[in-house]
FIBAVEX-17002 format. One record per atom (N, C-alpha, C, CB): z, x, y. Coordinates in steps of 0.001 Angstrom, whole numbers, padded with zeros to 6 digits, always signed. Atoms other than C-alpha are relative to their C-alpha. Glycine has a CB too. Layout:
BEGIN
ZXY ...
//
This chain:
BEGIN
+000738-001040+000724 +039304-022342+008350 -000651+000949+001004 -001076-000629-000940 +000564-000965-000918 +038271-019137+010118 -001358+000466-000497 +000942+001186+000179 +001315-000508+000376 +034851-017534+010155 +000091+001115-001031 -000735+000496+001227 -000130-001093+000957 +036257-014655+008101 +000072-000513-001427 +001231+000831+000312 -000161+000534+001337 +036857-016967+005160 -000750-001333-000125 +001497-000179-000335 +000752+001244+000088 +034017-019498+005046 +000018-000546-001413 -001434+000208+000462 +000166+000559+001328 +033607-021889+002178 -001254+000587-000631 -000077-001543+000051 +001014-000688+000789 +031222-020872-000530 -001401-000253+000527 +000086-000428-001444 +001449-000043-000060 +027743-020026+000517 -000303+001002-001099 -000597+000421+001468 +000237-000946+001088 +025972-017755-001920 -001028+001037+000409 -000462-000732-001261 +001042-001005-000242 +023906-014571-001934 -001279-000303-000755 +000498+001375-000386 +001233+000366+000711 +021199-016495-003838 -001214+000066+000923 +000125-001410-000596 +001113-000024-000940 +019055-016685-000698 -000331+001417+000417 +000317-000841+001224 +000402-001373-000275 +017191-013373-000467 -001305+000028+000789 -000150+000790-001307 +001242-000222-000742 +014419-012010+001748 -000739+001172-000627 +000280+000266+001513 +000759-001071+000643 +011631-009959+000156 -000373+001081+001004 -001261-000560-000663 +000361-001151-000821 +010996-006468+001544 -000895+000916-000817 +001266+000758+000502 +000848-000966+000700 +008881-003468+000620 +000855+000911-000876 -000821+000836+001008 -000746-000832+000939 +010037-001525-002430 -000783+001262-000334 +000318-000784-001280 +000704-001180+000490 +009234+002002-003621 -000746-000350-001278 +000983+001171-000246 +000795+000319+001174 +006455+001806-006183 -000666-001352+000078 +000849+000059-001212 +000524+001362-000114 +005366-001575-004809 -001508-000050-000202 +000353-000585+001355 +001458+000029+000115 +001712-000559-004870 -000477-000238-001421 -000579+001289+000509 +000430+000243+001377 +001560-000580-008657 +000631-001245-000597 +000329+001192-000860 -000556+001273+000447 +003518-003818-008903 +001196+000102-000911 -001033-000761-000681 -001114-000140+000936 +006340-002381-011013 +001365-000174+000667 -000064+001351-000668 -001260+000146-000724 +008981-002701-008289 -000116-001120+001038 +000395+001332+000681 -000135+000937-001100 +010095-005452-005935 +001348+000254+000659 -000130-001483-000488 -001278-000186-000692 +012856-005389-003327 +000327-001228+000822 -000037+001250+000899 -000503+001154-000732 +014974-008050-001701 +001250+000422+000760 +000302-001194-000960 -001240-000241-000735 +017730-008055+000894 +000797-001294+000069 -000290+000545+001427 -000877+001161-000087 +020711-010348+001142 +001379+000413+000453 +000080-000721-001340 -001370-000248-000418 +024340-010669+002067 +000956-000595-001026 +000265-000590+001405 -001053+000613+000795 +027556-011349+000221 +000844-000884+000919 +000879+001085-000706 -000829+000942-000742 +030271-013772+001315 +001285+000681+000428 +000306-001252-000844 -001243-000593-000497 +033298-012852+003422 +001149-000279-000958 +000336-000539+001401 -001172+000093+000872 +036482-012230+001426 +001230+000443+000780 -000182+000865-001286 -001203-000468-000691 +040124-011630+002399 +000345+001452-000289 +001160-000862-000373 -000189-001437+000226 +039807-008039+001146 -001266+000713+000482 +000296+000317-001527 +001133-000676-000656 +037450-005331+002512 -001290+000027-000812 +000384+001399+000322 +001199-000184+000822 +035046-005048-000449 -000647-001339-000339 +000346+000756-001288 +000720+001185+000444 +032380-007515-001529 +000527-000452-001360 -001517+000277-000070 -000438+000564+001274 +033311-009832-004406 -001063+000278-001064 +000266-001532+000131 +000934-000349+001058 +031757-008721-007685 -000846-001166-000470 +000742+000562-001153 +000790+001162+000388 +030694-012270-008548 -001166-000245+000928 +000865-001217-000045 +001119+000110-000940 +028581-012319-005370 -001107+000990-000333 +000484+000225+001432 +001002-001000+000356 +026858-009105-006419 -000757-000421-001252 +000658+001371-000212 +000667+000495+001207 +026128-010630-009828 -001001-001099+000346 +001034-000526-001012 +000902+001076-000405 +024623-013722-008193 -001248+000571+000659 +000709-000972+000957 +001149-000601-000658 +022400-011570-005979 -000925+000713-000968 +000460+000960+001051 +000822-000695+000996 +021232-009447-008913 -000803-000999-000829 +000885+000866-000921 +000724+001032+000747 +020334-012587-010874 -001096-000630+000854 +000967-001082-000493 +001011+000584-000881 +018518-014036-007877 -001233+000883+000096 +000579-000233+001389 +001128-000923-000087 +016371-010924-007548 -000769+000050-001306 +000481+001396+000375 +000678-000049+001296 +015627-010824-011278 -000814-001260-000246 +001014+000193-001125 +000716+001264+000211 +014657-014514-011413 -001257-000066+000852 +000909-001194+000318 +001162+000061-000885 +012315-014151-008459 -001139+000901-000466 +000405+000382+001406 +001043-000908+000485 +010453-011364-010241 -000574-000440-001348 +000557+001411-000118 +000379+000411+001354 +010028-013288-013524 -000973-001169+000039 +001242-000377-000816 +000933+001116+000116 +007527-015850-014752 +000756-001325+000063 -000807+000100-001311 -000599+001329-000057 +008189-019552-014232 +000525-000395-001376 -001023-001039+000508 -000580+000450+001262 +010498-020938-016905 +000855+001031-000699 -001075-000421-000911 -000858-001030+000591 +012144-017620-017773 +001344+000009+000712 -000669+001399+000083 -001346+000095-000551 +015898-017925-017275 +000848+001163-000494 +000651-001343-000378 -000882-001075+000462 +018622-015264-017460 +000694-000375-001307 +001046+000329+001070 -000657+000188+001292 +019875-014941-021022 +001245+000883-000102 -000976+000314-001154 -001165-000886-000015 +022244-011994-020489 -000129+000959+001172 +000136+000780-001343 -000020-000976-001086 +023273-009518-017828 +001128+000991-000236 +000161-000697+001375 -001010-001048-000047 +025107-006215-017801 -000033+000582+001403 -000250+001108-001096 -000048-000558-001353 +026275-005004-014403 +001147+000996+000092 +000161-001123+001064 -000993-001053-000218 +028098-001770-013587 +000273+000089+001498 -000491+001381-000570 -000406-000091-001398 +030043-001620-010329 +000367+001452+000285 +001200-000966+000316 -000114-001446-000191 +029723+001927-009027 +000821+000385+001218 -001362+000603+000117 -000714-000272-001243 +031079+001841-005459 +000348-001336+000652 -000853+000897+000964 -000297+001248-000706 +032767-000788-003289 -001132-000375+000945 +001315+000122+000780 +001002+000484-000938 +030293-002917-001385 +000666-000532+001253 -000866-001083-000643 -000515+000482-001275 +030809-003747+002284 -000357-001469+000145 -000566+000828+001188 +000235+001448-000077 +031215-007519+002601 -000708-000409+001289 +001320-000747-000112 +000521+000370-001312 +030008-007434+006220 -001402+000545+000280 +000940+000482+001061 +001319-000596-000233 +026653-005664+005732 -000987-000489-001046 +000081+001542-000020 +001039+000378+000947 +023356-006504+004104 -000126+001064-001092 -001349-000200+000725 +000302-000958+001054 +022328-004861+000854 -001357-000319-000582 +001081-000014-001096 +001321+000139+000595 +019082-004333-001006 +000120-000104-001505 -000900+001177+000386 +000110+000139+001446 +018217-005409-004552 -001389+000506-000383 +000231-001499-000469 +001280-000604+000401 +015508-003144-005968 -000218-000315-001475 -000016+001563+000258 +000250+000505+001343 +013985-004722-009076 -001135+000786-000645 -000333-001507+000036 +001041-000643+000791 +012064-002759-011693 -000402-000928-001141 +000481+001374-000547 +000527+000814+001100 +009824-004735-014049 -000080+000871-001252 -001409-000599+000359 -000055-000872+001170 +010850-002964-017238 -000936-000497-001094 +001432+000092-000532 +000853+000564+001055 +009041-005324-019631 -000282-001460+000298 +000663+000147-001393 +000391+001402-000078 +007139-008601-019491 -000640-000392-001317 -000970-000254+001190 +000540+000501+001246 +006594-010423-022752 -000374-001468+000126 +000998+000197-001128 +000423+001394-000017 +005380-013885-023717 +001174-000916+000338 -000609-000391-001353 -001172+000824-000261 +008894-015365-023719 +001136+000795+000636 +000479-000636-001286 -001097-000830-000477 +011115-012424-022789 -000468+000926+001120 +000592+000817-001153 +000255-000979-001055 +011323-010217-019698 +001288+000777+000240 -000501-000693+001319 -001144-000868-000293 +013602-007284-018908 -000135+000530+001416 +000098+001173-001020 -000009-000484-001368 +014587-006331-015384 +001193+000931+000215 +000040-001179+000993 -001050-000893-000466 +016570-003440-013947 +000163-000235+001498 -000335+001505-000316 -000247+000299-001411 +018205-004203-010594 +001000+001009+000548 +000524-001457+000185 -000883-000938-000690 +019673-001535-008328 +000465-000637+001302 -000716+001360+000271 -000571+000570-001213 +022027-002759-005590 +000341+001156+000930 +001264-000880-000312 -000087-001147-000900 +021802-000409-002603 +000496-000462+001360 -001370+000710+000131 -000542+000295-001327 +023817-000434+000624 +000273+001318+000707 +001299-000867-000093 -000169-001243-000780 +023748+002260+003324 -000489+001207-000786 +001479+000198+000396 +000636-001060+000778 +021475+004376+001079 +000844+000476-001183 -000302+001166+000895 -000804-000335+001174 +024082+004367-001707 -000128-001128-001018 +001497+000234+000387 +000068+001000+001056 +023742+002606-005040 +001422-000442-000336 -000730+000558-001264 -001364+000483+000212 +026829+000418-005308 +000158-000727-001329 +000406-000918+001131 -000060+000680+001294 +025943-001418-008536 -001376+000076-000651 +000462-001487+000160 +001257-000027+000754 +023293-001458-011268 +000081-001064-001089 -000274+001424-000616 -000005+001110+000955 +022338-004454-013391 -001232+000062-000889 +000059-001352+000735 +001103+000202+000934 +020173-005043-016445 +000011-001467-000399 +000120+000941-001258 +000075+001434+000250 +018978-008612-016912 -001096-000273-001029 -000270-000783+001319 +000973+000493+000971 +017263-010126-019949 -000264-001458+000312 +000506+000182-001471 +000400+001378-000261 +015327-013291-019166 -000773-000533-001201 -000856-000096+001294 +000598+000613+001184 +014056-015732-021765 -000481-001402+000342 +001009-000042-001173 +000522+001356-000149 +011876-018829-021773 +000391-000815-001224 -001547+000009+000190 -000410+000789+001164 +013499-021470-024010 -001192-000684-000661 +001037-001045+000407 +001014+000758+000711 +011364-023091-026700 +000212-001488+000263 +000042+000306-001518 -000155+001438-000241 +010679-026798-026133 +000905-000649-001047 -001369-000688+000003 -000863+000762+000885 +013421-028948-027582 +001128+000765-000635 -000794-000584-001045 -001077-000744+000641 +015713-026118-028646 +001330-000287+000684 -000297+001503+000024 -001339+000241-000524 +019446-026589-028193 +000962+000976-000652 +000447-001467-000246 -000969-000927+000595 +022354-024195-028716 +000833-000713-001058 +000918+000603+001086 -000743+000596+001109 +024261-024773-031937 +001487+000310+000061 -000561+000482-001312 -001386-000459+000037 +027516-022974-031172 +000927-000945+000754 +000105+001401+000584 -001096+000724-000636 +030609-025065-030427 +001268+000815-000174 +000165-001434-000601 -001224-000787+000007 +033992-023576-029656 +001180-000914-000293 +000196+000736+001347 -001183+000825+000270 +037132-025044-031252 +001091+000270+001019 +000529+000260-001415 -001160-000246-000830 +040334-025433-029337 +000038-000763+001303 +000084+001414+000289 -000014+000776-001232 +039298-027671-026431 +000856-001255-000181 -001437-000377+000422 -000802+001185+000274 +040904-030678-028087 +001492+000337+000104 -000333-000568-001399 -001438-000185-000095 +044583-031078-027341 +000466+000734+001236 +000472+000718-001179 -000394-000687-001224 +044533-029124-024087 +000295-001021+001097 -001102+000984+000454 -000292+000935-001094 +045939-030723-020931 -001272-000388+000742 +001010+000617+000980 +001111+000462-000812 +043490-032837-018981 +000039+000733+001337 +000054-001544+000202 -000048-000782-001249 +042440-030842-015897 +000600-000764+001166 -001383+000453+000374 -000529+000764-001121 +043292-033682-013513 +001521-000141-000049 -000637-001366+000031 -001458+000096+000122 +046857-033633-014861 +000701+001272+000450 +000384-000310-001432 -000572-001299-000356 +047369-030013-013785 -000011+000195+001518 -000777+001141-000693 -000029-000239-001449 +048278-028734-010296 -001286+000664+000482 +001204+000871+000371 +001080-000722-000649 +045472-027748-007972 +000502+001370+000434 -000550-000794+001209 -000424-001313-000501 +045469-024214-006625 +000932-000162+001192 -001222+000856+000392 -000843+000202-001183 +046909-025492-003348 +001390-000471-000402 -000645-001016+000956 -001301+000488+000449 +049685-027358-005186 +000798+001096-000692 -000177-001186-000939 -000701-001096+000674 +050515-024344-007353 +000514+001017+001005 -000922+000684-001013 -000437-000948-001032 +050688-022109-004279 +001183-000579+000769 -001165+000334+000971 -001103+000631-000723 +052923-024626-002483 +001292+000041-000805 -000352-001442+000344 -001187-000012+000862 +055262-024636-005484 +000487+001406-000319 -000293-000730-001288 -000315-001391+000353 +055360-020852-005701 +001333+000454+000558 -001087+000920+000494 -001246-000436-000614 +058260-020387-003337 -000193+001255+000836 +001049+000244-001063 +000097-001166-000889 +059048-017499-000972 -000278+001282-000768 +001280+000157+000803 +000315-001306+000568 +057831-013966-001603 +000908+001055+000623 -001494+000357+000224 -000772-001106-000566 +059560-010650-001047 -000707+000560+001221 +000219+001109-001046 +000597-000610-001191 +058980-008801+002210 -001076+001008-000386 +001080+000683+000854 +000955-001022+000430 +057126-006115+000248 -001347-000601-000399 +000573+000790-001164 +001256+000633+000405 +054488-008651-000817 -000953-000176+001164 +000273-001342-000638 +000863+000133-001158 +053164-008868+002737 -000313-001458+000300 -001282+000773-000214 +000396+001346-000427 +051445-011875+004296 -000963-000591-001031 -000660+000031+001419 +000877+000551+001036 +050005-014075+001524 -001060-000944+000546 +000820-000721-001025 +000836+001077-000532 +048175-016440+003904 -001495+000184-000256 +000231-000125+001468 +001451-000113+000233 +044642-014948+003664 -000408-000276-001442 -000470+001377+000387 +000327+000240+001398 +044652-014926-000133 +000290-001441-000393 +000777+000953-000897 -000308+001389+000306 +046336-018325-000330 -001125-000919+000466 +001325-000410+000650 +001100+000809-000528 +043609-019810+001861 -001245+000171-000852 -000300+000377+001457 +001174-000281+000829 +040908-018147-000218 +000107-000728-001335 -000155+001519-000230 -000179+000638+001302 +042323-019391-003520 -000062-001524+000107 +001331+000427-000615 -000177+001447-000072 +043040-022911-002305 -001176-000730+000638 +001244-000312+000762 +000958+000751-000804 +040182-023735+000063 -001375+000623+000161 +000560-000208+001320 +001157-000701-000553 +037510-021110+000590 -001191+000139-000936 +000414+001337+000427 +001065-000328+000944 +035259-021256-002491 -000719-001208-000580 +000559+000804-001109 +000596+001218+000553 +034262-024891-003165 +000188-000064-001514 -001493-000071+000350 -000372+000054+001409 +035987-024548-006541 +001297-000785-000141 +000150+001428-000594 -001261+000642+000366 +038653-026730-008124 +000496+000719-001250 -000172-001565-000246 -000510-000853+001072 +040701-024345-010274 +001381-000483-000424 +000056+001481+000451 -001278+000484+000526 +043514-025624-012516 +000417+000894-001171 -000103-001504-000448 -000499-000885+001052 +045518-023137-014585 +000760-000800-001062 +000911+001092+000601 -000794+000541+001110 +046715-024265-018007 +001245+000866-000193 -000843-000061-001320 -001120-000944+000037 +048893-021151-018249 +000450+000263+001437 -000403+001340-000722 -000487-000215-001366 +051073-020234-015237 -000944+000899+000803 +001403+000615-000031 +000933-000790-000820 +048831-018973-012408 +000646+001271+000533 -000518-000837+001167 -000463-001293-000504 +049100-015510-010892 -000012+000036+001525 -000869+001131-000558 +000026+000074-001456 +049396-016658-007273 +001231+000639+000651 -000109-001441+000432 -001206-000595-000553 +052790-014965-006866 +000161+001460-000365 +001194-000760-000457 -000285-001404+000270 +054487-011649-007606 +000240+000286-001473 +001191+000437+000793 -000323-000225+001402 +055626-012085-011191 -000472-001175-000838 +001509+000221-000183 +000371+001038+000955 +054642-014045-014282 +000589+000404-001344 -001566-000188-000084 -000487-000312+001341 +056044-014300-017789 -001089+000764-000756 +000406-001301-000767 +001058-000803+000643 +054200-011550-019733 -000742-000766-001095 +000599+001267-000592 +000859+000595+001021 +051289-012766-021854 -001318+000762+000007 -000227-001536+000254 +001295-000696+000087 +047875-011489-022949 -001168-000968-000064 -000030+000907-001218 +001069+000994-000030 +045893-014726-022691 +000080-000778+001304 +000091-000957-001218 +000054+000775-001234 +044831-016995-019834 -001037-001097-000175 -000339+000904+001230 +000932+001120+000123 +043231-020432-019746 -000043-000762+001323 +000413-000946-001170 +000205+000610-001310 +041744-022038-016652 -001091-001057-000104 -000371+001070+001062 +001060+000975-000232 +039853-025252-016002 -000597+000259+001378 +000539-001465-000113 +000632-000184-001303 +037312-024874-013193 -001158-000978+000130 -000489+001465+000186 +001078+000939-000287 +034910-027316-011571 -000601+000348+001356 +000513-001472-000022 +000679-000208-001280 +032314-026812-008847 +000047-001317+000772 -001489+000490-000205 -000202+001241-000740 +033107-029329-006122 -001290-000544+000603 +001014+000215+001091 +001222+000443-000660 +029602-029444-004632 +000205-000381+001444 -000578-001152-000730 -000307+000378-001373 +031210-029727-001205 -000785+000801+001032 +001469+000166+000252 +000787-000831-000907 +028957-027057+000297 -001485-000112-000335 +000460+001470-000074 +001450+000128+000270 +025148-027364+000710 -000542+001100-000897 -000771+000005+001302 +000523-001106+000810 +024524-023912-000783 +000364-000189-001464 +000540+001349+000508 -000385+000221+001375 +026492-024812-003896 -000751-001177-000614 +001490-000228-000088 +000751+001152+000522 +024806-028206-004269 -001424+000396-000364 -000021-001142+001029 +001359-000472+000295 +021439-026447-004132 -000039+000743-001329 -000512+000912+001128 -000033-000730+001258 +022442-024147-006987 +000277-000927-001175 +001050+001096+000056 -000324+000925+001089 +023920-026967-009063 -001207-000839-000419 +001143-000916+000417 +001153+000864+000272 +020540-028748-008912 -001029+000627-000936 -000669-000365+001291 +001007-000664+000822 +018631-026145-010995 +000670+000770-001128 -000867+000943+000855 -000589-000783+001099 +019208-024407-014376 +000339+001422+000409 -000945+000033-001178 -000276-001381-000397 +018911-020949-012835 +001155+000068+001004 -001261+000642+000601 -001119+000041-000936 +021308-021951-010054 +001329-000176-000707 -000196-001114+000995 -001242+000184+000758 +023907-023156-012552 +000378+001273-000740 -000140-001161-000994 -000280-001296+000619 +023568-019844-014403 +000632+000942+001020 -001293+000622-000581 -000557-000863-001046 +024236-018043-011112 +001454-000356+000287 -000832-000109+001285 -001382+000407-000260 +027391-020101-010554 +000930+000393-001142 +000072-001504+000227 -000798-000496+001122 +028601-019217-014049 +000316+001481+000215 -000749-000212-001351 -000251-001420-000288 +028179-015539-013110 +000995+000157+001138 -001310+000720+000350 -000924-000057-001129 +030071-016249-009882 +001445-000143-000474 -000334-001096+001022 -001383+000207+000449 +033176-017589-011674 +000399+000968-001112 +000183-001433-000482 -000319-000906+001114 +032902-015077-014546 +000828+001191+000450 -001279+000493-000661 -000752-001152-000512 +034388-012374-012311 +001293-000419+000689 -000859+000796+000969 -001099+000506-000814 +037102-014586-010852 +001368+000239-000630 -000187-001469+000247 -001327-000086+000624 +040015-014760-013319 +000014+000815-001287 +000514-001383-000288 +000145-000648+001307 +038777-012627-016236 +001022+001117-000209 -001406+000560-000149 -000991-001074+000161 +041266-009792-015537 +001440-000510+000054 -000202+001051+001075 -001362+000527-000076 +044263-012122-015279 +000824+000280-001263 -000047-001489+000251 -000826-000364+001150 +045337-011498-018909 +000559+001418+000084 -000800-000144-001262 -000469-001383-000122 +045615-007780-018097 +001145+000099+001001 -001153+000924+000422 -001091-000005-000974 +047729-008395-015002 +001230-000708-000560 -000445-000669+001309 -001121+000745+000568 +049842-010976-016821 +000724+000811-001077 -000491-001326-000585 -000638-000834+001025 +050453-008516-019659 +001015+000960+000607 -001056+000787-000774 -000945-000864-000709 +052216-006324-017078 +001151-000794+000602 -000715+000776+001094 -001024+000844-000601 +054296-009290-015937 -000151-000182+001492 +001335+000562-000283 +000208+000032-001447 +052741-009199-012469 -001024-001062+000387 -000453+001373+000503 +000989+000835-000642 +050943-011684-010254 -000814+000813+000981 +000660-001174+000699 +000897-000736-000899 +048211-010789-007776 +000679+000432+001295 -001205-000848+000327 -000695-000366-001226 +050719-010604-004908 +001149+000969-000239 +000517-001235+000679 -001011-001023+000256 +052967-008042-006604 -000238+001200+000916 -000022+000436-001490 +000192-001179-000845 +053562-005133-004186 -000634+001143-000782 +001335+000452+000595 +000693-001105+000646 +051177-002320-005051 -001036-000417-001025 +000983+000876-000648 +000976+000447+000993 +048945-004500-007266 -001407+000462+000392 +000041-001541-000147 +001380-000442-000211 +045441-003043-007638 -000824-000385-001211 -000074+001534+000253 +000925+000286+001097 +042511-004281-009696 -001420+000149+000500 +000229-001420-000575 +001414-000097-000325 +038798-003625-009761 -000802-000091-001291 -000313+001320+000763 +000884+000107+001157 +035873-004277-012080 -000815+001269-000143 -000926-001223+000123 +000830-001162+000297 +034123-001335-013736 -001369-000441-000513 +000693+000911-001032 +001252+000458+000600 +031501-003153-015797 +000223-001387-000590 -000505+000998-001095 -000094+001332+000562 +030759-006686-016918 -001265-000337-000774 +000246-001031+001098 +001104+000515+000804 +028577-008212-019628 +000154-001509-000112 -000038+000668-001412 -000018+001451+000116 +027660-011906-019615 -001190-000437-000846 -000032-000677+001404 +001068+000659+000758 +025668-013897-022181 +000029-001481+000383 +000180+000201-001571 +000110+001389-000413 +024438-017289-020960 -000576-000797-001169 -000890-000145+001282 +000379+000672+001235 +024283-019652-023929 -000609-001383+000206 +001189-000119-000879 +000486+001369-000148 +023775-023206-022688 +000295-000510+001403 +000640-000926-001055 -000141+000616-001309 +023526-025413-019628 +001219-000936+000002 -001291-000773+000383 -001109+000929-000128 +026189-027782-018339 -000311-000995+001111 +001325+000752+000284 +000167+000999-001052 +026388-030896-016198 +000686+000467+001272 +000562-001365-000445 -000634-000440-001248 +027091-030187-012506 +001374-000595+000243 -000879-000340+001150 -001300+000635-000208 +030051-032576-012647 +001027+000404-001052 -000157-001501+000000 -000889-000394+001089 +031561-030940-015763 +001172+000846+000473 -000775+000757-001044 -001052-001004-000004 +034929-029274-015930 -000355+001039-001055 +001410-000636-000270 +000239-001083+000940 +034539-025884-017604 +001328+000676-000318 -001021+001021+000571 -001189-000725+000435 +037268-024205-019629 -000340+001473-000145 +000548-000572-001333 +000191-001451+000081 +037470-020434-019154 +001219+000567-000721 -000186+000656+001437 -001076-000563+000815 +039606-018996-021979 -000174+001506-000075 +000016-000624-001424 +000081-001456-000114 +040399-015290-021623 +001123+000665-000785 +000058+000430+001473 -001030-000763+000715 +042312-012626-023521 -000192+001489+000267 -000049-000292-001530 +000025-001456-000121 +043195-008970-023163 -000359+000590-001350 +001366+000553+000504 +000485-000590+001250 +041287-006997-025803 +000547+001405-000194 -001527+000029-000020 -000369-001410+000139 +042245-003396-025058 +000588+000513+001307 -001225+000853-000413 -000569-000683-001156 +044370-001297-022719 +000098+001483-000319 +001396-000587+000377 -000126-001450+000110 +044033+002473-022297 +000445+000515+001358 -001350+000674-000458 -000523-000311-001323 +046302+003532-019480 -000183-001216+000889 -000704+001246+000607 +000265+001141-000879 +045178+001357-016572 -001414-000557-000187 +000204+000407+001455 +001348+000500+000302 +041675+000837-018033 +000135-001123-001029 -000940+001156-000538 -000192+001170+000846 +041466-002631-019569 -001357-000610-000358 +000899-001043+000705 +001156+000789+000408 +038929-004741-021456 +000496-001410-000296 -000728+000631-001250 -000330+001400+000223 +039136-008528-021321 -001255-000748-000442 +000604-000640+001281 +001115+000822+000477 +036947-011108-023063 +000330-001462+000242 -000288+000256-001509 -000206+001414-000230 +036446-014762-022287 -001202-000823-000397 +000328-000245+001434 +001056+000957+000291 +034442-017828-023224 +000105-001149+000995 +000093-000517-001468 +000076+001153-000891 +033333-020570-020849 -000633-001138-000791 -000823+000324+001309 +000470+001115+000817 +032934-023937-022571 +000144-001297+000779 +000777-000077-001333 -000123+001315-000594 +032436-027572-021610 +001147-000761-000656 -001317-000778-000132 -001056+000826+000591 +034973-030300-022314 -000401-000483-001391 +000313-001201+000906 +000471+000380+001331 +032791-031219-025319 +000011+001170-000976 -001397-000574+000092 -000059-001165+000870 +033210-027683-026700 -001285+000786-000092 +000393-000417-001344 +001242-000773+000007 +029673-026442-025984 +000234+001345+000696 -001149-000792+000699 -000190-001345-000546 +029676-022680-025393 -001028+000250+001099 -000118+001078-001117 +000870-000235-001148 +028233-021990-021925 -000254+001489+000201 +000610-000603+001263 +000156-001438-000247 +028856-018236-021600 +001097+000775-000701 +000016+000303+001509 -000965-000975+000503 +030595-015244-023140 +000072+001138+001005 -000395+000524-001429 -000207-001023-001028 +032083-012661-020780 +000876+001113-000568 +000651-000616+001278 -000833-001164+000306 +033355-009145-021472 +000044+000870+001253 -000555+000807-001245 -000132-000767-001233 +034724-007167-018573 +000935+001182-000196 +000505-000889+001133 -000843-001192-000095 +036051-003645-018194 +000489+000125+001430 -000772+001285-000440 -000532-000145-001340 +038328-003033-015269 +001169+000960+000037 +000419-001339+000541 -001217-000783-000227 +041262-001150-013820 +001036-000943+000591 -000262+001238+000950 -001109+000832-000483 +044559-002985-013368 +001264+000847-000031 +000170-001307-000870 -001241-000766-000053 +047675-001204-012205 +000802-000424+001223 -000287+001525+000033 -000874+000201-001147 +050625-001471-009856 +000310+001368+000574 +001311-000770-000391 -000234-001294-000631 +050707+001416-007437 +001472+000122+000393 -000913+000182+001239 -001405-000162-000389 +054198+002868-006891 +000148+000005+001510 +000576+001293-000586 -000295-000055-001431 +055823+002508-003499 -000006+001438+000467 +001354-000660+000312 +000101-001363-000546 +055514+005502-001171 +001245+000814-000323 -000215-000043+001520 -001225-000736+000280 +059166+006423-001677 +000069+000431-001455 +001211-000841+000349 +000003-000351+001409 +058738+006322-005463 -000966+001138-000261 -000360-001209-000855 +001005-001046+000190 +055619+008497-005240 +000568+001363+000413 -001282-000321+000812 -000550-001265-000465 +057483+011141-003223 +001069+000516-000953 +000578-000156+001402 -001076-000439+000881 +060451+011179-005585 -000519+000473-001346 +000994-001116-000201 +000558-000365+001298 +058195+011503-008616 -000808+001281+000068 -000863-001119-000530 +000875-001176-000119 +056189+014429-007227 +000823+001280-000022 -000838-000070+001295 
//
């Protein structure tokens, strides 16, 4: 494993700094880093984790993130620090609203709105999601490393898959098992749905620290919420992530955090393509436990397209 692709640490650890408006107490600011990726930009799930970390640190004890909307405005540099500027929009008895601006090199790269809520004593979520019964047991499915090994050779146009293969198989302290064929190659049978079992391995100290607290587990849900949510859109085109010219990015994401889960749980992330307008797509997914308890609902807008080869671009112009 190289230093460029370390196993999962998280941007949960932030350092407080001085914020504009700090004198009246309405603003706080924090700095942090994202995790190295095999592509130049910061991973959106890392930015979500950092935004949640800043919001939680500004809230009263016992108030946990209930929902988050985050808009990704510009690519973030994975190799540089960024600032999280938190505005205390509202503080109520049980609810608090926070606005978080993510700033890097004096440019706002993302903006998040977080609703925090203090649960009532003894309350429990009532929603269960059907459909978990009858699905393959996660341990019976290939690991990411096994699926990549079974993928076979790629075309020369696909380039060197090694950095992404290492990232998918080893670099995130995640055990990811696809129920539907994974997108680790160039092509896939077209479909508009995607189902993935995922488990946090706890093999890294930073992840074990997050798994030990309710707010940390919420942050990890936000981390995986940006991982495979656009796969139904890519699969609908019949392409895998290593298709020559493949491009995807997140525009905006909404997450509702419904219930907690055991750190040792497998979570089912069921996703579907909701809408396509040109290359602008909307996908929705639910994260549930093996018992069918709804952990989170995710809606993501993104861009998914296959860029034409240079020769095709010239001939079409």
